[in-house]
ZATOR-534221 format. One record per residue: residue number from 1; x, y, z of N, C-alpha, C in turn. Coordinates in Angstrom, 2 decimals, decimal comma. Last residue first. Layout:
// ZATOR-534221
   num       n.x       n.y       n.z      ca.x      ca.y      ca.z       c.x       c.y       c.z
   NUM         X         Y         Z         X         Y         Z         X         Y         Z
...
// end
This chain:
// ZATOR-534221
   num       n.x       n.y       n.z      ca.x      ca.y      ca.z       c.x       c.y       c.z
   110     12,34     16,13      1,34     13,29     16,69      2,31     14,23     15,65      2,82
   109     10,39     14,96     -0,20     11,71     15,11     -0,81     12,76     15,64      0,17
   108      8,08     15,16      1,28      8,66     13,83      1,09     10,08     13,91      0,56
   107      7,59     17,92      0,99      7,92     17,36      2,30      8,57     15,98      2,19
   106      6,95     18,11     -1,75      8,09     18,85     -1,20      8,54     18,26      0,13
   105      4,63     16,55     -1,88      5,81     16,19     -2,68      7,07     16,84     -2,13
   104      2,97     18,12     -0,24      3,34     16,76      0,15      4,57     16,29     -0,59
   103      2,70     20,37     -1,82      3,34     20,48     -0,51      3,79     19,12     -0,02
   102      1,24     19,37     -3,92      2,61     19,81     -4,18      3,39     19,97     -2,87
   101     -1,34     18,98     -2,90     -0,48     17,82     -3,13      0,98     18,19     -3,40
   100     -2,50     21,09     -0,39     -2,00     21,07     -1,76     -1,08     19,86     -1,93
    99     -5,40     20,69      1,66     -3,95     20,60      1,44     -3,63     20,53     -0,04
    98     -8,03     20,60      2,40     -7,51     21,87      1,91     -6,03     21,86      1,62
    97     -7,59     18,15      4,89     -8,52     18,91      4,05     -7,88     20,24      3,65
    96     -5,97     15,39      5,19     -5,64     16,80      5,37     -6,50     17,59      4,38
    95     -6,19     12,40      6,92     -6,80     13,22      5,87     -6,46     14,66      6,19
    94     -3,77      9,90      7,71     -4,41     11,18      7,97     -5,08     11,73      6,72
    93     -2,77      7,06      9,31     -3,30      7,56      8,04     -4,10      8,80      8,38
    92      0,25      6,30     11,08     -1,12      6,79     11,03     -1,51      7,15      9,61
    91      2,42      4,66     13,15      2,05      4,83     11,74      0,57      5,16     11,69
    90      2,33      4,40     15,87      3,29      5,37     15,31      3,01      5,63     13,84
    89     -1,04      4,36     17,18      0,12      3,73     16,56      1,09      4,80     16,08
    88     -3,48      5,27     17,87     -2,60      4,89     18,96     -1,34      4,18     18,45
    87     -4,69      5,81     15,39     -4,66      6,85     16,42     -3,68      6,53     17,55
    86     -4,97      4,41     12,95     -3,72      4,40     13,68     -3,59      5,43     14,78
    85     -6,85      6,30     10,53     -6,46      5,02     11,14     -5,15      5,20     11,90
    84     -7,52      8,95     10,24     -8,39      7,95      9,64     -8,12      6,59     10,28
    83     -7,45     11,97     11,86     -6,86     10,63     11,86     -7,90      9,66     11,31
    82     -7,39     15,11     10,17     -8,10     14,09     10,92     -7,40     12,74     10,78
    81     -7,02     18,48      9,88     -6,26     17,23      9,88     -6,97     16,22     10,76
    80     -8,44     20,74     10,29     -8,48     20,20      8,94     -7,72     18,88      8,82
    79     -7,89     21,63     12,83     -9,15     20,91     12,62     -9,28     20,31     11,23
    78     -5,64     23,18     12,41     -5,48     21,89     13,08     -6,73     21,02     12,87
    77     -5,72     24,65      9,12     -6,02     24,66     10,55     -5,85     23,25     11,12
    76     -2,85     24,65      6,92     -4,28     24,49      7,20     -4,48     24,54      8,71
    75     -0,24     24,40      5,93     -0,89     25,70      5,96     -2,39     25,63      6,15
    74      1,23     22,14      6,10      0,32     22,24      4,94     -0,42     23,56      4,91
    73      2,58     22,64      8,49      3,35     22,45      7,24      2,47     22,58      6,00
    72      0,44     22,74     10,32      1,28     23,92     10,08      2,04     23,80      8,76
    71     -0,51     20,08     10,21     -1,38     21,21      9,85     -0,56     22,44      9,51
    70      1,74     18,73     11,19      1,26     18,47      9,82      0,39     19,62      9,36
    69      1,81     19,76     13,82      2,93     20,00     12,89      2,50     19,79     11,44
    68     -0,62     18,77     14,84     -0,39     20,22     14,78      0,75     20,56     13,81
    67     -0,16     16,03     14,69     -1,25     16,62     13,91     -1,07     18,13     13,77
    66      1,96     15,81     16,52      2,16     15,45     15,11      1,08     16,08     14,24
    65      0,74     16,51     18,92      1,83     17,33     18,40      2,06     17,07     16,92
    64     -1,08     14,39     19,16     -1,57     15,77     19,08     -0,50     16,69     18,51
    63      0,75     12,24     19,32     -0,22     12,33     18,22     -0,71     13,75     18,06
    62      2,06     12,79     21,71      2,82     12,76     20,46      1,90     12,88     19,26
    61     -0,11     12,60     23,54      0,64     13,84     23,38      1,42     13,89     22,07
    60     -1,54     10,34     24,21     -1,89     11,04     22,97     -1,12     12,31     22,71
    59     -0,37      9,15     26,45     -1,58      9,95     26,61     -1,94     10,79     25,38
    58      2,82      9,08     24,95      1,96      8,71     26,08      0,79      9,68     26,14
    57      5,39      9,46     23,61      4,27      8,70     23,06      3,41      8,18     24,21
    56      6,46     12,83     24,33      6,50     11,39     24,54      5,27     10,74     23,92
    55      7,44     15,47     22,04      6,59     14,89     23,07      6,76     13,37     23,14
    54      8,77     16,29     19,80      9,55     16,20     21,04      8,75     15,53     22,17
    53      8,44     14,63     16,62      7,90     15,47     17,70      8,73     15,28     18,95
    52      8,52     14,24     13,17      9,30     14,16     14,40      8,74     15,14     15,43
    51      7,21     12,42     10,70      6,85     13,56     11,55      7,57     13,36     12,88
    50      7,60     11,30      7,40      8,13     11,27      8,77      7,77     12,57      9,49
    49      5,37      9,62      5,32      5,96     10,91      5,65      6,39     10,88      7,11
    48      6,10      6,35      4,13      5,32      7,22      5,01      6,09      8,51      5,25
    47      7,66      4,52      2,78      6,62      5,23      2,03      5,72      6,10      2,89
    46      9,62      3,88      4,77      8,66      2,88      4,27      7,44      3,55      3,63
    45      9,87      7,18      5,39     10,29      5,90      5,95      9,22      4,89      5,55
    44     10,96     10,45      4,34     10,03      9,32      4,33     10,70      8,08      4,91
    43     10,90     14,05      4,85     11,52     12,77      4,57     10,48     11,66      4,58
    42      9,27     15,93      7,43     10,02     15,80      6,19     10,71     14,47      6,08
    41      8,78     18,08     10,10      8,13     17,20      9,14      9,00     17,14      7,91
    40      9,95     18,26     13,54      9,72     18,75     12,19      9,07     17,70     11,32
    39     12,19     18,52     16,34     10,85     18,33     15,78     10,75     18,91     14,37
    38     14,91     17,18     17,35     14,62     18,23     16,37     13,25     17,98     15,75
    37     14,85     15,13     19,15     15,57     16,34     19,55     15,28     17,50     18,61
    36     11,87     13,32     19,74     12,91     13,75     18,82     13,55     15,04     19,32
    35      9,76     11,94     20,96     10,98     12,28     21,72     12,16     12,63     20,81
    34      8,39     10,00     18,18      8,33     10,77     19,42      9,71     10,97     20,05
    33      7,70     10,01     15,03      8,90      9,69     15,81      8,89     10,56     17,07
    32      5,20      8,70     13,01      5,52      9,64     14,08      6,73      9,12     14,84
    31      4,61      8,53      9,72      5,28      7,77     10,79      5,75      8,79     11,81
    30      1,64      8,73      7,73      2,75      9,35      8,44      3,33      8,36      9,45
    29     -0,01      8,80      4,71      0,46      7,93      5,78      1,66      8,61      6,41
    28     -2,69     10,93      3,63     -1,29     10,57      3,75     -1,07      9,56      4,86
    27     -4,80     12,43      1,40     -4,73     11,39      2,43     -3,29     10,92      2,45
    26     -5,61     15,86      0,77     -4,85     14,65      0,51     -5,01     13,69      1,68
    25     -8,01     18,13     -0,81     -7,13     17,65      0,24     -6,36     16,42     -0,17
    24    -10,12     18,78     -2,55     -9,43     19,82     -1,83     -8,53     19,34     -0,72
    23    -11,80     15,83     -2,20    -11,84     17,12     -2,86    -11,16     18,16     -1,99
    22     -9,40     13,40     -1,31    -10,71     13,98     -1,17    -10,67     15,35     -1,81
    21     -7,73     10,45     -2,39     -7,75     11,89     -2,15     -9,20     12,34     -2,02
    20     -8,03      7,86     -3,09     -7,74      8,12     -1,70     -7,71      9,61     -1,37
    19     -8,12      6,25     -5,63     -7,41      7,48     -5,40     -7,07      7,71     -3,96
    18    -11,41      5,03     -6,16     -9,98      4,94     -6,42     -9,34      6,27     -6,07
    17    -13,76      4,70     -3,47    -13,35      5,23     -4,76    -11,85      5,06     -4,94
    16    -14,40      3,91     -0,92    -14,37      2,90     -1,96    -13,95      3,41     -3,32
    15    -14,17      5,67      1,11    -15,49      5,58      0,50    -15,53      4,61     -0,67
    14    -11,49      5,54      1,71    -12,42      4,96      2,67    -13,81      4,81      2,07
    13     -9,71      4,73     -1,33    -10,22      5,66     -0,33    -11,20      4,93      0,58
    12     -6,83      2,94     -2,25     -8,29      3,00     -2,17     -8,71      3,93     -1,05
    11     -4,17      3,96     -4,33     -4,64      3,72     -2,98     -6,16      3,84     -2,93
    10     -2,90      4,55     -6,65     -3,83      3,43     -6,68     -4,35      3,08     -5,29
     9     -2,72      8,10     -7,54     -2,19      6,79     -7,16     -3,25      5,72     -7,20
     8     -3,89     10,50     -7,95     -3,25      9,89     -9,12     -2,77      8,48     -8,82
     7     -4,82     11,44     -5,60     -5,81     11,17     -6,62     -5,23     10,53     -7,86
     6     -2,72     11,53     -3,99     -3,26     12,82     -4,36     -4,29     12,65     -5,48
     5     -1,68      9,60     -1,25     -2,37      9,67     -2,52     -2,86     11,08     -2,76
     4      0,82      7,63      0,39     -0,01      8,81      0,25     -0,72      8,74     -1,08
     3      2,12      5,21      0,51      2,13      6,05      1,68      1,25      7,27      1,60
     2      0,54      2,22     -0,80      1,32      3,45     -0,91      1,18      4,29      0,33
     1      0,84     -1,17      0,00      0,00      0,00      0,00      0,88      1,23      0,00
// end
């Protein structure tokens, strides 16, 4: 399964349509790295966008920090980023409403 989709890939969306992208947004797979010395978003690991956070992976703190970082990088509000799968896992599938697929390409290339 691919790590992200902007409507051109072969990832299946939750609604059963091909693509995995939603109007005006992207669906991405992220790998959260908690307790990182340098928080940020960029690069990839096993086809997932890497999100480094300084928070511990306890009580949802790392997830909350990761969602906030993803929102900031895509220039959308925190409420525009929703967890589709993996809320308690380091690997998560996120929907980012209003996101530009070109931003995802740039982040993966870091």
